[in-house]
N, C-alpha and C positions, 0 to 999 in steps of 0.2 A: 373703242374700235369695234366695228360690227362686221360680221361675216354673213353674206347673203348666199343661201343655197337655192339653186333652181333645179327642178326636176322636169325632164322632158321625156316624152314617150319615144321610144326608139322607132324610127321610120321603117326599119327592116323587119319589125315584128307585126306590122299592120297588114291584115288581109283585106282584099277588096270586098267592100260591102255589096252583096248582090241584091238585085231586085227581088222582092218577095215573090216566090214561085209556088207557094202552097199554103194550105190552111191547116191549123191544128184540128184534131177531132172535135166534133160538135159537143160530145159529152163532157169535154173539159173547158170549152169556151162559153157555153150557155150560162153557167153560174157566174163567170167572170172573176169572182173573188175567191181565192183559196188561201189557206194558211197552214203552216206546219202544226204538228200536234201541240208543241209547247208555245205556239202563237208568237214565235220570235221572228219568223220570216213570212211575208205574204207574197202571193203570186197573183198579179192582176192582168187579165187578158184584154186586149183591145177590142173595139167594136167590129173591126174588120176580120177578127178571128185568125190573124196571121202573125201576131206578135204578142209578147207579154213582158212585164217588168217584174223583177225580183227585188223586193224591198226588205232590207234588214232593219228590224226595229231595235233601237237602243244599242247600236254597235258602230264600230268604225268602218265597217264594210261599205264599199261603194255599191250603189244600185246597179243592177245588171239588166240590160235590154236584150231580148232574144227575138229574132225574126225567123220565120219559117222560110227555108231555102229550097228544100227538095223532099218530097215524100219517098221513103224507101219501101215500106211495106205497111199494109193496113188490114185489120180484121175487125170483128165486132167489138173486141175488148182490148186490143193492143194496136198501137200505131207507132211506127218508128220513122223519124224524120231527121234530116240534116238541117241544123239551124245556125244562124250567124249570131254570135254572142259578143256583147261589148260591155266591159266593166272597167272603168278607169282607163288605164293604159293597156289592159289585156283585151285581146279580141281574136276571133278566129271562128272556124266552123266546128261544131260539136254534134255528136250523135245523141239524140234524145229519144228515149222510149217512154211512151205513155201507157199506163195499165189501168183500165177501169176495174175497180174492186167492188164497188157498190154505188148506189145512186148518187151519194154525196161524198164518196171517197175515191181518190185516184192516187196513183203512185208514179213517180218519175225516176228515170235513171239517166244521168247526164255524163257523157264521156269527156275525154280530154280534147284540148284544142288541136285542130289540124289547120294547115295553111290552105288546103284545097277541099272543095266540096266532095270530090270523089274519094278522098282519104279518110273522112271523118268516121264512117261506119265500117271501116275495114281494118283488119290487123296490119301492123302491130299497134296502131293507135287505139283501136276499139276491139276489146275482147268481150264478146257477149257473156253476160251473166256475172261479171265481177264488180260492176258498179253498185254502190250502195243504193238502196231504195229510199226515196224521199216520199214519205206518206203525207198527203194533203187532204184536208177536209174543207168543205164550204163554210161560209160564215154562219149559216143557220142550218146545220144538218138535221135531217129528220130523225126521230127515234124509231128504231127498228127492233125486230125480235132478236133476243139473245139466243145463242145456241144452247141446247139442253145441257144443264149441269145439275147434278143431284145435290140434295142437302148433304153436307159433308162435315167431317171432323178431322182431327189430326193436322190442323193448319200450322205450318211452320214458316216463320218470318226470319229473314237474315238482315239485320240492321247494321251491317258493317260500316256504312258511311256516316252513321250518327254517333256523336261523341258523348251525348248526355241525354237524360230523360228528365222531364219536369216533375215527376212524382215517383215514389217507390211503391212497389206492390209486392206482396208475398205470394199471391195467387191470382190467376185470371182465367177466364173462359173465353173461347172464341167460337164463332159460327160463321160459316160462309154459306149464303143461301143463293144458289144460282137459278132456282126455278120457282121461287115464291111468286115472282112476277115475270111475265113474258118479255118485259122491256128493260129490266134492270138487273144488275149484279149487286148484291148487298154484302157488306162486311160488318158484322156486329161484334163489338169489343166491350167486355165488361171486366172491370178490375177494381175491386173494393167499391169505392163510391164513384168510380169513373165508368161512364157508359158512352159509347160513341158508335154511330151508324154512318158508314160511308156508302152512298148509293151512286152507282155508275149507270148512266143511261147508255144503252147500246145504240150505235149509229150504223153499224154495218159489220159484216163478217164474211170471210172467205177461207177456203182450204187450199193448201199448197204443200205438196210433198209430205203428206202425212201430218201436217200441223194445221191448227185452226188459229186464225188471227181475228181479233175483235177490237174494233176501234170504239172506245167509250168516252163519255164526257162526265166528269164529276159534277154533280148538280151544283148550280149557281156558280159555275166557273166556265170561262171560255177555253181553258186548256183541256187537252185530251190525254188519255192513256191507252196505249195499245197493249192488250193482253195476248200472249202467245202461249198455246198449250198443246199437249198431246197426251193421250191416255195410254197407259201400259198396265194391263191387267185391271185391277181395281184402284190404281193410283193414277192421278192426273198430275203431271208436272207443268207448272205454270209460272210465267214471268210477266211483269208489267214494265213497260218502257215509256218514257216521257217524250222522247224526241221523234222517233220514227219506228216503224215496224221492222227492226233490224233482223236480217236472216242469220246473222252470226251468233245471236243469243242462244244460250243453252237453257231451255225452259226448266225451271226449278233450281237452276244453278247460278246463272248470271242474269243481269238485268237490274233495274232500279228497285224492283220489288220481286222477291222470289219466294215461292212456297210450293209444297207438295200437298195434294188433297187426296184423302182416302174416302171413297164413297160410303155413305152410311144409310142410304134409304132411296126410295123411289121419288121421282120428280113431284108427284102429287102428295107426297108425305108431308104432314105438317111439321114445322120447325119444332124440334124437341130439345130443349136446353140440356136435358139429362144425358143426351147422346154426346155432348161436347166433352172434350178432354180438359182436365185441369192441370196446369203446369205451375212450377215454382218459377220465380223471376218474372220480368215484365217485358218480354220481347215484343208482345203484340202491340205495346204502345209505340214501338219504333215504327211500325207500319203506319199508324195514325199520324205520328209526327212527320214521317217522310212526306205524306200527302199534304199535311198542313203547311209545311215549309215550302212545298212545291207550288201550291196554288196562290201563295201570297204575291 
């Protein structure tokens, strides 16, 4: 005996698909192809600059088609529109904010579904500022200058999500070099016979509410890492994020990678291994392992 299940989209939930009435900002449509920092979702804009498709890689999510319906407000670096979104059985009008962060970096905020164009960007459906930011980069972002960071010591790593380490160490030394090169952030780890250098190329940076955001790319990988930090006296609190530049992160406390940095020299100061701290245990390996597992 067989049972056949059929799924139908409810006709009462369908909004009228409007004629395209606007275009998305040029700085987001010219590159055409964008993807999230972890490369799990791509955003592909049409040649007409008035629609885009959201494709989820290796997941059960349906693709989403988004068409521009009405421009609400526009400035040099921010554009807000009402768009018509369709994904499987779900459809409706949504409020979308586009934020230009750097030449090859943009961020989106997408609101909840509304049945009418005039409701999408208005309370209670849309409350400005509460939507999570979706950080996007182009397929081939340029390498840009990194913000000034000094040679540092006192690097602290919190490896809470890792359960084991491949080798045991009794002592290790760490150095973070933020200004050896204008275009990269470097993390050098030495532990007994173990030596590893992680080099991140900077793609763009911006400041917001006292914090600095850096979108970087681990060399020889498509995936990106967003570093968020702020300085307090001589200590810099910093976190690394794999998915997006989340505003809810507490630098140095939460995030995929967290550490505090204590300045130990000027930017033109040569790297001095003697200035590094030596610790018992092997926490620094957790940082390397986290990145290794992440880029596979």
